[in-house]
C-alpha positions in Angstrom: 70.5 74.6 127.9 67.3 76.7 127.7 66.1 78.6 124.7 67.2 82.0 126.0 70.8 80.8 126.3 70.7 79.4 122.8 69.4 82.7 121.5 72.2 84.6 123.2 74.8 82.2 121.8 73.4 82.4 118.2 73.2 86.2 118.3 76.9 86.5 119.4 77.9 84.0 116.7 76.1 86.1 114.1 78.0 89.2 115.3 81.3 87.4 115.1 80.5 86.2 111.6 79.7 89.8 110.6 83.1 90.8 111.9 84.8 88.2 109.7 82.8 89.3 106.7 83.7 92.9 107.3 87.4 92.0 107.6 87.3 90.1 104.3 85.6 93.1 102.6 88.3 95.4 103.9 91.1 93.0 102.8 89.7 93.2 99.2 90.5 96.9 99.2 94.1 96.3 100.2 95.9 95.6 97.0 98.7 93.1 97.0 100.3 94.1 93.7 97.8 92.1 91.6 95.3 93.8 89.4 91.7 93.4 90.7 88.6 95.2 89.6 87.6 95.7 93.2 90.5 98.3 93.3 88.3 100.7 91.5 85.1 100.0 93.5 85.2 103.4 95.3 85.4 105.4 92.0 82.4 107.5 91.3 81.8 108.9 87.8 79.8 112.0 87.0 77.2 110.4 84.8 75.0 113.2 83.4 75.1 115.1 86.7 74.8 112.1 89.0 77.7 110.5 90.8 77.5 106.9 89.8 79.8 103.9 90.7 82.2 103.0 87.9 80.9 99.5 87.6 77.5 100.9 86.6 78.8 102.9 83.6 81.6 100.6 82.4 82.9 97.0 82.5 86.1 96.6 84.5 88.3 93.6 83.8 91.8 92.4 84.8 93.2 90.8 81.7 96.4 89.9 83.5 98.0 90.4 86.9 99.4 93.9 86.2 96.6 95.5 84.1 93.1 96.8 84.5 90.9 97.4 81.5 87.8 99.7 81.6 85.4 99.5 78.7 82.8 102.2 79.0 79.2 101.4 77.8 79.1 104.8 76.1 82.2 106.1 74.3 81.4 109.7 75.4 82.0 108.7 79.0 85.7 107.9 78.6 86.9 111.4 79.6 84.6 111.5 82.6 85.8 108.0 83.7 89.4 109.0 83.3 88.9 112.2 85.3 87.1 110.2 88.1 89.9 107.7 88.4 92.5 110.5 88.6 90.3 112.4 91.2 89.9 109.2 93.3 93.6 109.6 94.1 94.4 105.9 93.9 97.8 106.5 92.4 96.7 105.1 89.0 97.4 106.8 85.7 94.8 105.5 83.1 95.8 105.4 79.4 93.1 106.4 77.0 93.2 104.6 73.6 89.9 106.2 72.3 87.9 103.0 72.9 88.8 102.1 76.5 91.0 102.9 79.4 94.0 100.8 80.5 95.6 101.0 83.9 99.0 99.5 84.5 99.4 98.5 88.1 102.9 99.4 89.3 104.8 96.9 91.3 104.8 97.6 95.0 107.9 98.9 96.7 109.2 97.1 99.9 108.2 100.1 102.0 104.7 100.1 100.5 104.3 96.4 101.1 105.2 96.9 104.8 102.6 99.8 105.0 99.9 97.6 103.5 100.9 94.7 105.9 100.5 97.2 108.8 97.1 98.3 107.5 96.0 94.7 107.2 97.2 94.0 110.8 95.2 97.0 112.0 92.0 95.7 110.2 92.5 92.3 111.7 92.9 93.9 115.2 89.6 95.8 114.6 87.9 92.5 113.8 89.2 90.9 117.0 87.9 93.8 119.0 84.5 93.4 117.4 84.5 89.7 118.2 85.5 90.4 121.8 82.8 93.0 122.1 80.3 90.4 120.9 81.6 88.1 123.7 81.3 90.9 126.3 77.7 91.7 125.2 76.8 88.0 125.3 78.3 87.5 128.8 76.4 90.5 130.1 73.2 89.2 128.6 73.9 85.8 130.3 74.3 87.5 133.7 70.9 89.2 133.3 69.1 85.8 132.8 67.5 84.0 135.7 69.2 80.7 134.9 71.2 78.8 137.5 74.9 79.6 138.0 75.9 76.3 136.4 73.9 77.0 133.2 75.3 80.6 133.1 78.9 79.3 133.5 78.4 76.6 130.8 77.0 79.2 128.5 80.0 81.6 129.1 82.3 78.7 128.4 80.5 78.1 125.0 80.8 81.8 124.2 84.5 81.8 125.0 85.1 78.8 122.8 83.2 80.6 120.0 85.4 83.7 120.6 88.6 81.6 120.4 87.4 79.9 117.2 86.7 83.3 115.5 89.9 84.9 116.7 91.8 82.0 115.2 89.9 82.5 111.9 90.9 86.2 111.9 94.5 85.2 112.5 94.5 82.7 109.6 92.8 85.2 107.3 95.4 87.9 108.3 98.4 85.5 107.9 97.2 84.6 104.4 96.8 88.3 103.4 100.1 89.2 104.9 101.8 86.5 102.9 100.0 87.7 99.8 101.1 91.3 100.4 104.8 90.5 101.2 105.3 88.1 98.4 107.1 89.8 95.6 
């Protein structure tokens, strides 16, 4: 196999790996009933006139499976952080004890679990589409080369095997996340 074909395969593999990475990042945002500091990653706090990510003005911990603890670096920021969490519309109601904020994560209802499973399924389908698009791009690049039909055919087979492998990875990641979401 010539260098051009190897390059096409490695580029498509890289695109497929990026699709998997993106899927895993999206799955971190889908909560499965367990407290995780990532749940607050989208919260921006008004820090002296600048919208700043929460993790840059406070320490966020999960002391147990149902609780998030937010310890601001400046006590004067507690009210701003509380306001930012409420404005983020995450469904959390922080409790202020004067020194830190505590968020109790409510247990998920059966309906909410099904909705989250559907959302996870949708994200996994998006990842599969990205992987298939990488395959399509690679195959069209292969057709543009001046390699023999045999070499092109072998390269397309390699790309298809890569695609199958990555689709299988997406399925296993989704199945694990779905099990996590639906487990009470």
